[in-house]
C-alpha positions in Angstrom: -10.8 104.1 160.3 -8.5 107.3 161.4 -5.6 106.5 162.7 -3.8 109.0 164.9 -0.2 109.3 165.7 -0.3 106.8 169.0 -3.5 105.4 168.7 -6.5 103.7 166.7 -9.7 105.6 167.1 -13.6 105.5 166.0 -16.6 106.8 166.8 -19.8 105.2 166.7 -23.5 106.2 166.9 -24.5 103.6 169.6 -25.0 104.2 173.1 -22.1 103.8 175.5 -23.0 100.8 177.5 -23.9 99.1 174.0 -20.5 100.1 172.6 -19.0 98.4 175.5 -20.5 95.4 174.8 -19.4 95.3 171.5 -15.8 96.1 172.1 -15.6 93.4 174.3 -17.3 90.9 171.6 -14.5 92.4 169.5 -11.8 92.1 171.4 -12.5 88.6 172.7 -12.8 87.3 168.8 -9.2 88.8 168.1 -7.8 86.8 171.2 -8.0 89.5 173.5 -9.3 89.3 177.1 -9.9 91.9 179.1 -7.6 92.0 182.5 -8.2 95.4 184.0 -10.7 97.9 183.5 -11.1 101.4 185.5 -14.3 103.2 185.4 -12.8 106.5 185.4 -16.3 108.4 185.8 -16.9 106.2 188.9 -13.5 106.8 190.5 -14.2 110.3 189.8 -17.6 110.8 191.3 -16.2 108.3 194.6 -12.8 109.9 195.5 -13.1 113.6 194.1 -16.8 114.3 194.0 -16.3 115.4 190.0 -18.8 114.4 187.6 -17.6 114.1 183.4 -19.1 111.7 180.8 -18.7 108.0 180.9 -15.1 106.9 180.1 -14.0 103.3 180.5 -10.4 101.9 180.4 -10.0 98.4 179.9 -6.7 96.8 179.4 -6.8 94.4 176.5 -4.2 91.4 176.5 -3.8 88.9 173.9 -2.2 86.1 175.8 -0.6 84.8 173.0 1.1 87.9 172.0 2.2 88.6 175.0 3.9 85.2 175.9 6.2 86.1 172.7 6.7 89.5 173.9 7.8 88.8 177.3 10.1 85.9 176.3 11.7 88.5 174.0 12.2 91.3 176.5 10.9 90.9 180.0 10.8 94.6 180.6 7.6 94.5 178.1 5.1 93.9 181.0 5.7 98.0 181.9 3.9 98.8 178.5 1.1 95.7 178.8 -1.8 95.4 178.6 -2.8 97.8 175.7 -5.3 100.0 176.8 -8.7 100.6 175.2 -10.6 103.8 176.0 -14.4 103.7 175.4 -15.9 107.2 176.4 -19.1 109.5 175.3 -18.5 112.2 173.0 -21.3 114.8 171.9 -24.1 112.0 171.7 -21.7 109.7 170.1 -19.3 106.7 171.7 -15.6 106.9 171.0 -13.8 103.8 170.9 -9.7 104.3 171.2 -6.6 101.9 171.5 -3.1 102.5 172.2 -0.8 101.8 169.1 1.4 99.1 170.0 3.9 100.0 167.5 4.3 103.3 169.4 4.7 100.7 172.3 7.5 99.2 171.3 9.2 101.8 169.0 11.4 102.8 171.9 12.4 99.4 173.5 15.0 99.1 170.9 14.2 95.5 170.7 13.6 95.2 166.9 12.5 91.7 167.5 8.9 92.8 169.0 8.2 94.7 165.8 6.1 91.8 164.5 4.7 91.4 167.9 3.6 95.0 167.7 2.2 94.2 164.2 0.2 91.3 165.1 -1.4 93.0 168.0 -1.6 96.8 166.1 -3.6 94.5 163.5 -5.8 92.9 166.3 -6.9 95.8 167.8 -7.4 97.4 164.3 -9.9 94.3 163.3 -11.6 94.6 166.7 -12.7 98.4 166.1 -13.4 98.0 162.5 -15.9 95.0 164.0 -16.8 97.7 166.6 -18.0 99.4 163.9 -19.6 97.3 162.0 -21.9 96.4 165.2 -22.5 99.7 166.0 -23.1 101.1 162.6 -26.7 103.0 162.4 -29.7 101.4 161.2 -29.9 102.2 157.0 
């Protein structure tokens, strides 16, 4: 799975709606719930009469990890939940998740690092599961 500096990213050949369903299932399997959902396409259409590709932001949270992090550093809530973006791009669907290591890097709270690493591992596993679910038939 390609990893950029601030996100985890996969590209799959499945349609947007199928990929969104796969992302939700994969996140749930890793203990993440979706707390927020922003349909950017619908919002821009409704508010600005602008058309764009499918673009959904899911605010994913693992309650156990969030509880541990908040217990260490109350302001960590400013960086929660972890955003996962599902969007279309040239006939494929891209799924991107913020790297929690990046989120906690500037908190100056070393005790948060193991929690960020657990969150990153869970998000990476979820994206790997999305790839498996959405693999093109052989």
